[in-house]
N, CA and C atoms as an extended XYZ file, in Angstrom:
192
Properties=species:S:1:pos:R:3:atomname:S:1:resname:S:1:resid:I:1 pbc="F F F"
N       -83.602       57.319       38.019 N   MET     1
C       -83.180       56.407       39.689 CA  MET     1
C       -82.071       57.445       40.819 C   MET     1
N       -82.572       56.826       42.042 N   GLN     2
C       -81.738       58.492       42.757 CA  GLN     2
C       -80.198       57.901       43.105 C   GLN     2
N       -78.823       58.050       42.953 N   THR     3
C       -77.640       57.847       42.836 CA  THR     3
C       -77.347       57.937       44.640 C   THR     3
N       -76.445       56.782       45.322 N   ARG     4
C       -75.373       56.675       46.173 CA  ARG     4
C       -75.536       58.337       46.758 C   ARG     4
N       -75.365       60.049       46.086 N   ASN     5
C       -74.543       60.117       46.948 CA  ASN     5
C       -75.929       61.064       47.503 C   ASN     5
N       -76.895       61.058       46.315 N   GLU     6
C       -78.704       61.350       46.579 CA  GLU     6
C       -79.118       61.137       47.613 C   GLU     6
N       -78.758       59.820       47.929 N   SER     7
C       -79.273       59.145       48.929 CA  SER     7
C       -79.028       58.941       49.909 C   SER     7
N       -77.079       59.525       50.457 N   LEU     8
C       -76.711       59.511       51.232 CA  LEU     8
C       -76.448       62.006       51.556 C   LEU     8
N       -77.433       62.331       50.885 N   LEU     9
C       -77.841       63.652       51.404 CA  LEU     9
C       -78.953       63.696       52.362 C   LEU     9
N       -80.064       62.634       51.245 N   GLN    10
C       -81.178       62.853       52.663 CA  GLN    10
C       -81.322       61.566       53.421 C   GLN    10
N       -80.478       61.497       53.884 N   ILE    11
C       -79.809       60.592       55.290 CA  ILE    11
C       -80.039       61.406       55.785 C   ILE    11
N       -78.657       62.597       55.571 N   THR    12
C       -78.074       63.544       55.934 CA  THR    12
C       -79.113       64.669       56.489 C   THR    12
N       -80.122       65.136       55.755 N   ALA    13
C       -81.356       65.703       56.234 CA  ALA    13
C       -82.025       64.940       57.100 C   ALA    13
N       -82.437       63.535       56.773 N   LEU    14
C       -82.736       62.943       57.597 CA  LEU    14
C       -82.880       63.318       59.318 C   LEU    14
N       -81.465       63.550       59.762 N   PHE    15
C       -81.138       63.758       60.332 CA  PHE    15
C       -80.699       64.843       60.568 C   PHE    15
N       -81.523       65.716       60.589 N   GLU    16
C       -81.163       67.357       60.683 CA  GLU    16
C       -79.536       67.890       60.638 C   GLU    16
N       -79.205       67.324       59.167 N   GLY    17
C       -77.812       68.009       58.867 CA  GLY    17
C       -76.787       67.592       59.727 C   GLY    17
N       -77.120       66.193       60.610 N   ASN    18
C       -76.494       65.851       61.593 CA  ASN    18
C       -75.734       64.721       60.864 C   ASN    18
N       -74.387       65.371       59.722 N   GLU    19
C       -73.940       64.160       59.248 CA  GLU    19
C       -73.180       63.293       60.128 C   GLU    19
N       -72.118       62.885       61.422 N   SER    20
C       -71.533       61.948       62.144 CA  SER    20
C       -73.081       60.633       62.694 C   SER    20
N       -74.089       61.776       62.636 N   THR    21
C       -76.233       60.654       63.183 CA  THR    21
C       -76.181       59.826       61.556 C   THR    21
N       -76.433       60.807       60.584 N   ALA    22
C       -76.450       60.130       59.412 CA  ALA    22
C       -75.460       59.189       59.183 C   ALA    22
N       -73.746       59.132       59.252 N   LEU    23
C       -73.087       57.994       58.301 CA  LEU    23
C       -73.229       56.651       60.199 C   LEU    23
N       -73.411       57.258       60.903 N   LYS    24
C       -73.370       55.884       61.927 CA  LYS    24
C       -75.061       55.077       60.947 C   LYS    24
N       -75.771       55.852       61.342 N   TRP    25
C       -76.978       55.099       60.811 CA  TRP    25
C       -76.839       54.441       59.524 C   TRP    25
N       -76.154       54.493       58.614 N   CYS    26
C       -75.457       54.152       57.831 CA  CYS    26
C       -74.699       52.668       57.394 C   CYS    26
N       -73.952       52.453       59.287 N   GLU    27
C       -73.424       51.538       59.302 CA  GLU    27
C       -73.890       50.482       60.390 C   GLU    27
N       -75.449       50.810       60.409 N   GLU    28
C       -76.338       50.094       61.456 CA  GLU    28
C       -76.797       49.238       60.631 C   GLU    28
N       -76.925       48.220       61.225 N   PRO    29
C       -77.812       46.901       60.569 CA  PRO    29
C       -79.128       46.966       60.631 C   PRO    29
N       -80.218       47.173       59.678 N   ASN    30
C       -81.468       47.782       59.605 CA  ASN    30
C       -83.004       46.166       59.694 C   ASN    30
N       -83.459       46.225       60.132 N   LYS    31
C       -84.216       44.686       59.659 CA  LYS    31
C       -84.612       45.038       58.268 C   LYS    31
N       -85.490       45.764       58.424 N   VAL    32
C       -85.690       46.698       56.469 CA  VAL    32
C       -85.212       45.647       55.933 C   VAL    32
N       -84.146       46.011       55.760 N   LEU    33
C       -82.772       45.789       54.756 CA  LEU    33
C       -82.028       44.204       55.288 C   LEU    33
N       -82.982       43.471       55.774 N   GLN    34
C       -82.874       41.916       55.415 CA  GLN    34
C       -81.278       42.071       56.353 C   GLN    34
N       -80.939       43.425       58.166 N   TRP    35
C       -80.045       42.799       59.265 CA  TRP    35
C       -78.747       43.706       57.770 C   TRP    35
N       -79.209       44.159       57.219 N   LYS    36
C       -77.781       44.741       56.041 CA  LYS    36
C       -77.941       45.974       55.975 C   LYS    36
N       -76.300       47.066       55.841 N   THR    37
C       -76.247       47.744       56.462 CA  THR    37
C       -76.522       49.093       55.816 C   THR    37
N       -77.667       50.117       55.586 N   PRO    38
C       -77.439       50.630       53.989 CA  PRO    38
C       -76.486       50.886       53.519 C   PRO    38
N       -74.677       51.538       53.990 N   SER    39
C       -74.050       51.328       53.165 CA  SER    39
C       -73.759       50.618       52.330 C   SER    39
N       -73.920       48.923       53.202 N   GLU    40
C       -73.886       48.239       52.057 CA  GLU    40
C       -74.994       48.026       51.272 C   GLU    40
N       -76.305       48.074       51.210 N   MET    41
C       -76.598       48.108       49.880 CA  MET    41
C       -76.532       49.448       49.081 C   MET    41
N       -76.685       50.220       49.752 N   MET    42
C       -76.267       51.510       48.635 CA  MET    42
C       -75.101       50.739       47.689 C   MET    42
N       -74.081       49.787       47.667 N   ASP    43
C       -72.902       49.373       46.483 CA  ASP    43
C       -73.981       49.457       45.439 C   ASP    43
N       -75.446       49.320       44.963 N   SER    44
C       -76.469       48.309       43.998 CA  SER    44
C       -77.429       49.086       43.929 C   SER    44
N       -77.654       50.246       42.698 N   ASP    45
C       -78.792       50.491       42.132 CA  ASP    45
C       -79.575       49.896       42.624 C   ASP    45
N       -80.008       48.303       43.108 N   LYS    46
C       -81.762       48.291       43.626 CA  LYS    46
C       -81.924       48.283       45.354 C   LYS    46
N       -80.057       48.334       45.831 N   GLY    47
C       -79.246       49.008       47.376 CA  GLY    47
C       -80.520       50.273       47.168 C   GLY    47
N       -79.717       50.722       46.527 N   VAL    48
C       -79.945       52.437       47.001 CA  VAL    48
C       -82.299       52.951       46.504 C   VAL    48
N       -82.205       52.769       45.554 N   MET    49
C       -83.522       51.954       46.011 CA  MET    49
C       -84.494       51.804       47.001 C   MET    49
N       -83.419       50.404       47.654 N   MET    50
C       -84.270       50.038       48.884 CA  MET    50
C       -84.373       51.403       50.464 C   MET    50
N       -82.993       51.237       50.269 N   VAL    51
C       -82.532       52.569       51.494 CA  VAL    51
C       -83.899       54.061       50.741 C   VAL    51
N       -83.224       54.440       49.918 N   THR    52
C       -84.823       55.977       50.317 CA  THR    52
C       -85.603       55.605       49.858 C   THR    52
N       -86.631       54.477       50.038 N   ARG    53
C       -88.131       53.692       50.581 CA  ARG    53
C       -87.709       54.359       51.657 C   ARG    53
N       -86.643       52.924       52.442 N   LEU    54
C       -86.924       52.867       53.511 CA  LEU    54
C       -87.058       54.530       54.716 C   LEU    54
N       -85.887       55.131       53.894 N   ILE    55
C       -85.657       56.406       54.108 CA  ILE    55
C       -87.405       57.263       54.888 C   ILE    55
N       -88.020       57.684       52.828 N   LEU    56
C       -89.232       57.308       53.304 CA  LEU    56
C       -90.376       57.044       53.728 C   LEU    56
N       -90.334       55.798       54.517 N   ARG    57
C       -91.126       55.006       55.489 CA  ARG    57
C       -90.839       56.090       56.807 C   ARG    57
N       -89.719       56.361       56.939 N   ILE    58
C       -89.698       57.004       57.848 CA  ILE    58
C       -89.991       58.543       58.268 C   ILE    58
N       -89.278       58.319       57.398 N   GLU    59
C       -89.971       60.245       56.628 CA  GLU    59
C       -91.623       60.918       57.297 C   GLU    59
N       -92.721       59.350       57.311 N   HIS    60
C       -93.491       59.390       56.391 CA  HIS    60
C       -94.229       58.494       58.260 C   HIS    60
N       -93.324       58.365       59.107 N   GLY    61
C       -93.580       57.836       59.880 CA  GLY    61
C       -94.110       56.049       59.794 C   GLY    61
N       -93.733       55.738       59.126 N   VAL    62
C       -94.193       54.147       59.206 CA  VAL    62
C       -93.119       52.672       59.533 C   VAL    62
N       -92.973       53.235       60.398 N   TYR    63
C       -91.512       52.257       60.868 CA  TYR    63
C       -92.600       50.774       61.508 C   TYR    63
N       -91.268       49.539       60.795 N   SER    64
C       -91.890       48.262       60.479 CA  SER    64
C       -90.464       47.621       61.796 C   SER    64
């Protein structure tokens, strides 16, 4: 299972190393996460898994 820190590294990589953009994205409510922020979701193992799944979908061009 992926940790919160690993997810944050994956999010930063998604934004090509731009930490400020990655952190901003983490604070924006997301429809896929039932309008919760990725930061909120990553407070639990299940939430980390959901955020990781969302990142993978974005990386593969699957938008919801």
